[in-house]
N, C-alpha and C positions, 0 to 999 in steps of 0.2 A: 483659446481653452476651449473657449464654444464653440468657435469655428470651426475647429480641429474637431472639434464632436460630430460638431455636424459636415468637413467632413467626409469625413468616417458613415456616418448615417447616410451621407449618401453617394457612398461609394458601395457603399455594402446592397443600398437599392437597387443602383445601375446592375452589376455583378448581379443582383438577385434576377431583380427583371432577364437579362442577359438571359441567364441558366431557364429561367422558366418558359419564355422565347420559346431557346433551343430546345431543350427536352419536348417543351406542345409540339414542335418541331417533330422529333426520334416522334414522340409516340402519335403525333398524327399517320408518318410515314408506314408503324408497325399496325397502326388500326387500317390500316390502305391497304397491308396485307395480310392483315385476317381476316379481314370482311369478304376481299377477294377469294382467301381458301376455304373459306366456309357456303360462302354461294355457289365453286365448282365441288365442294363437297357434296350440296345438297342437290344439283344440278342434273352429276352422277347418281346422285342414286335416285331419281327421277326416272332420267331416261331409264336409268337400269329395271325401273318396274315400271316404263313403259315396257319394255323390250319385253318382256314374262309375259303382259298383260296382252301384249299384237302372236308371242307364242305358242300361248294358250288357244288363246279367236283362232291361231290357226290351225295349233293339234287336237281343236276339239269340236270345231265347226263346222260350215258343209262342204269343205275342204281338203278334213282330214277326219275322225274318228266317225262324225256323223256319217258323213261319205260313204267310209268302206260302210260305214253297216249297214246305211242302206241296201250295199252293192254287194254285202252275204245276204240276207235276211232275199235281193230278190237272186240272186244266182244262186248262192251256195257254193261261192267256190274256195277251194283255204287259200287263194294265194288274200281275196278283200278281209278275213277273217285275218293273217299274220297279220296285214296293214294299219289294219282296225285297231290290234294288242297293242299295234307299232307307238301309236298316235295314242293310242289310251296310256301307254308313258311318260311318251311325249310334255301329256296334257299333263298330268301328277307332278312331272319336274315343275312346268312355270305358276305352277299351283303352289308344289311345296316353295320355291323360291321366292313367288309374291310371300309366301306366310312364314317369311328370314326380315322379310322387310318388316319395314317402322310404319302401318296402316295400321286405322282405327278401325275399332270395334265392328264397323257397321263393312265398312268390306274386309273384312278376314268376315263377318255373318255372312254373306253373301261366297264367298269366298267358297264357307262353307256348305252352303244351297248349293255354288257349280259343283262342288265336287263329289253334293250328292245324286247329283245326275247320271256324272261321267262315271260312275259305279255302278245305279244302275243299270245304264244299260250296256255297261259292260259283265254285269250274273245277266242279260239278257242274251249278249253272243253269246258267253259258253254256250247258258243252257240248250240258245239252234244249237249249238256248237253243237255238247253231246246227247240230246237229247228231241229237238227236232229237227238232225239234215234234212230228215226223207221228207218233211212233211210241205205242201204245199208253202210257195208262197204269200198267194193271201190267208193263210189260213197260221200261217205263222209271222206272217205281220200283223193280224190282228192283238196273237198272246202276244208281242214283246214288243205292244205302246208302247215311250214315255212319256210322259206329261214332264213334257221340256219349258215350260210357259216361264216359274222364276228359275228356270235359268238361264236363257236368255235376258228377262226385265236386269237380272242382275252380275248380267257379264258388262249392259249399258252404262250400268249406275256405277262400275270398277269404272268400265270407260271415258267415262263423263267426269268421272271423281280421281282416276290419276296421272293422266295423262297433264303432263309436264307445259304446264308455258313457263317457260323460260325470258322468255322475252318484258312481260311484268317481274320477273323477279329481278330483271339485269334492271331495268330502270331506278324498281324499288332500294335495289343498291347503290345504287348512280344516288340517287335523291339524295341517301342517305352520306356519300361519299360528297358530296356535293356543298352538302350544310356546314359537312366539320371546314369542309375546305375556306368558311366561310370565316370559323373563327379559325384557322393556322391563319389570314391575312389577316385578322386583328389585330393576332398576335402577336404579327409583323410590322402589322402600320401604327397600333396605338402602341407603345411601350408604356403610357402616362396611360394609362388603364387598368393596360397589369397592376402596377403599385398600386392605383385604385381599392382595385377588387382581389388584391392580394385578398385580404381576412377571409370575404368571400371562397376564392380557388380553394381557396386549403377547407374549402368548410362542406365543402363541394366536391372537391377531390376526397375527403374519407368518404365523405355520404358511398361514393362510389365506391371505397373497398371496401364502404363493410356490406354495396351491394352482390360489389361482384363473391363477398367468400360467402351470402345466403345461397345466390344464384351457384357458384358452383358446388356449395351443398346439397340445390335440389337439381343436378343436373349428376351429383351421384346419386343419393339413391332412390333416383326416378331410372337409373337404366334398366334393359329388363335384361342382362347379364351382372352374372353378379364381378363384386367387386373387392379386391380385399388393399386393401394398404396396410404393409409391412414396415417392420423393424431389423439393421441384420442382422438382428439373430435370429426373423426368425419369426419376431412377437405380430402382432392380428394388429396393430395400432385402432384401425377400424376398419368395420365390413354396411357392407349395405341390404336392402331388405333382400335385392334376386339373389346373394351367397345364403343366406338365411334359409332362404325354403329352396332352394342346391341339398345345400348340406343337412338343413332340420335340425338346426344349432338358435337358438333366441339372438342376440347384436351381442348380446354381457354373455353368452358363454363361452361366444366367438372372441371376444376381447381377451377371452380369460387365455387363450391358445393360440397352440404357434399352430406355422403352417405343417408341418410334418404329420400331427395333429388328423386334419384332413387326408390322408394316402397312408396306403396298404402298413402296415409296422414294418415289411420287411422292405422294405423300400425308405426310409426312412431316413437310417444311416450315413447312407448314400447321399440322399437329396440334402443332408447336411452340408455331407463337403460342399457338391455340387452349387447350397447356397450361397456360399459363403467365396467364394470364386468369382461366381460373378455378380457380385457385389459390390468386383474390389473399380470395379468402375461403371460410366455411366455407358447400357446398355438395352437394347428388346431382343424378344424370339418371343416364335411362335414354338413353342414347348411339342406339339400334338402335328403331326401330318399325317400322307401317304400313307408309310412303314411302322408306324408311332403310333399307341397307341393308349392312353391320358386315362387312366380312371379314379375320379377324386371317394372316397367312403364317408360314408354319410351318417346321420349322429343312432339311425337303427340299427348300422354295420353292414349296407348294403353298399355296391359300388355301383356305381354312375358315371357311361364317358364323354367325357367332360375335351372340351378345343381351351385352348388357354391361350394368352399372351401374357409376356411379363414382362417390367420397365426396370430394369435398375440406374437411380436418380440420385444427386448429391443435394443436399436440405440440412443447412448449416451444418455445416463437414461433419457430417453425418452423409447415409448411404442409408435409401430407401428403398423397396422394391415396393411393386404395386402387377396384381396379377387381373384381369378379365378373364371371365369365366363362363365361357356358354353351355349348359347341361344340352347334348347330345341324345340324348335318351330316343327321344324321336325320331330324332334323324334315321337312327342307328334299327328306331320298330320299321321305320319306310320301308330306309336301301336295303334292310332287311325279306318285307315282303317284295318288295318289288325284284326279288332273284329265287322266293321257292315259291314251287307251286302248294297251295292251299290247304289242298283235299292230301293230299301223302306230303308236302313237310318238305321234299326233295330239293332238289333246285327245278329250274325249272327254264322254258327251253333257249331264251335270249342267253342264262345260267350258263348255261352248256354249253354253247359257242361260241364261248368266251374261252371258260376254257380248255378246252377246244383244238383252239388256233391257239393257245398256250404252251398244249404241252405237243404238240402239231411243233411248232418253230423249236419248244426246246428236243425235243428226236430229235431232228434235222440236224440242230446246233452241235450237239456233240459227240451226237450217232449214237446216243445209245433203243433200244425198247422199247417199244411200247401198242398196248393194244385198246382197238376199241369193239364192244357189245354191245349189237341193236340189237335189243329184244322184244319179243312183241309175249302176249299170254295168247294160248292157242285156243279157240271154240268162248272167245268173250262175247260174244256177240249173244249164243247162245245162253250166254246165261244173266245175260239183261233181258233178251228176251222174254224166257224162262220165271227169272228170279224175279226183277225188277231192278230199278236204277237204280236203288240205295244199296242191293248186293254188288252189283256188278262197281259202287262205290269203294263198298268190305272192303274186297276181289283186289282191287288197283290200292288198297292200304296195303292188306296182309300185302300185297304183292311188293310195296315198298319195304312191307319188313323183316321181308327175308332174301329182296338187295343187300339190304345195310345189314343186315345179320353173318354175308358169307361170305363178301366184300370186303380187302380190305381198306384198315385206317384214310389208307395213301390213295385208293380209290375215287376220283367225283363219279356220282350216285345223283342221274337227274332224270323226271319225268320231258319225254319227247312232245308226245303229246295223244291225247286220245290212252291209247290201249297200248302204247310203246315208251321204252322204255330206253337207257340210254346210258351204261357207262365205260369210264377212262378210263382204262390202267399203267397209269407211269411204268417203266422199268419191268413191261408185261411179253417178256415169248410168243412166239404164232406158238407152241408146242406144248406152250406155261396157260397158257388163256383157252386150248384147247378141252387143254386138263379140265378144268376152273368152271368154264362153261356147259362138262358134260353132271359139276360137283352141281351144280345152280339148274341147269332139269331136272335131277336125282332127287335130291332135296321139299322141292316145289312142286313136282309130282306130287309125294310123300307126304304132302299139310294137311293139317284137316280139316279139308272145308265143309262150314256148314251149311253144303245144299248140296243137288243132287248133280247137276252140267260135274263134270270133272277141266278139270282146269290144267291146260299143263304149258310150258316156253319154251319159244323158236327161240336160237337166235343164234346173229351173225354177226361171224368175230373178219375183222378185218388189223393188219398188222405192218406195223414198219418196225426197222430191226437195219443196225453199223452197214448194215451192205446196201438197206434201199435210204436214200438219200433226198431220195424225188421224195415226189406225191406233193400234195396238200390240201387242206381239209376237208374240201368237194368230192375228192379225189377216192381221198380214206371213206370219208362214210355214205360215198358211191361202192364203195368193196362191199361194206354190211349191208347196206339194205339188200347189192346183191346176192349178198352169201343167204339172209337171211330169207328172202327169199323162196333159195334154192330149196332151203329147211323145210319154209314150207311148205313145197312143192313132192319133197321125200319124202310127207307124213306127221309131217309133227313132233310136238316131245324132241327134238336133240339140236344143236350144234353143226356148224354147218360154216368152216372159214374159206376165205373168196381164193388163199389159192392152189387148197383141190378143187376145185371151178376148173384151174390156169391148169394144169399139168398135163390131160388129158394135150390136150392144144399140144403144149409145149411138144408132148409125146411126138404127134403122126407128123 
């Protein structure tokens, strides 16, 4: 009986030893795979940050914005103004992408310093364009000098702190991997040692489990993105501090709510149906894309644009959902600022070029009408000279308001540059465009301007029609520009369609 009991004990120990050895080998294999995944993810993040830093230096440095800025000061050519503006937005994009990365507070402060210097340069650039274009290069250079020493030092600090040392990271991961390989060898080569250390191993594993649990809690609560963990019925089981910041509720308040409480009331019923269908199996999905905007409802009743990635997974024979939420308010604000003119709040030239290209392609593809109106304010220089640039700015704002009032909601209105405006009118024929332009000129001339200089409008028009399938963005704008020149030459305060300029030539 004693031998039988001893055999049972030895058999149990042998089976336990083999099971532990195999289990530990599997654990090591999974560890190596996870280590490799973590290394790749961190390395990609470092490389991405390094590339954005390189893009920032290229766009902001002496081959980018600074180069074009200095050339514009010396030559006052619109080409360098346009190139400097383009480089400014490229540098802005790089700065935004760097801010979205996981950087230290000191790195973020350096980015803020660079952004401030870049904005100061850009403000000076537009000051030259709007006010100092006729001044000498020497005078202009004195007036628009910008102290960029702090920005240069910030760039140097960013470069030294952000350029990834992938080789060192690889060596560190390799050391960890080799260390665990040693333990794998020990577990396979000395099975008897496993029996002796079984009690210790159980204690260590238990301790590691508690450590991992604490670590997962720290990661969950430290995430810069909001995290909401919910059951299959939509009850919020857990939320991290970032989620409370986004929605304005406390942790306790969120845990007494459903996920539908964080969205507009009109969407809740539909979302319940969608959530139930989504939670029937393991899956992931990004809810927002280029054509869909997701908005969250805050405690104060305001809405916020959000990017939400959701996942459904099985846990203890039931399904749970977790949502990773990012507040896009700042991103949307910067995106809007990059597309709109700060003075008139109309779309800027960059945005209008994109809309014009899109509408020209649409008109050609479907054989539809489309008209472009290039508008210039008559006597605008006289207004600036006699009343000052403040009055000029006021005149541009009044012009923008006038255009918003007389054109249709579907029309795209933008400030093209200086005192020129561009209006893109989908589905508007040449005849209707002429009638509309006459009305625009007439009403503008009757506005109660608060100065003695009379302002009027000259408008050049170019159109596409079902019978005209050729042409491009450039040719259409060139036609509108020539028509505007003709309207100016014929006395101003009038419209001129490009087709009317061609008719005498066709008659001959």
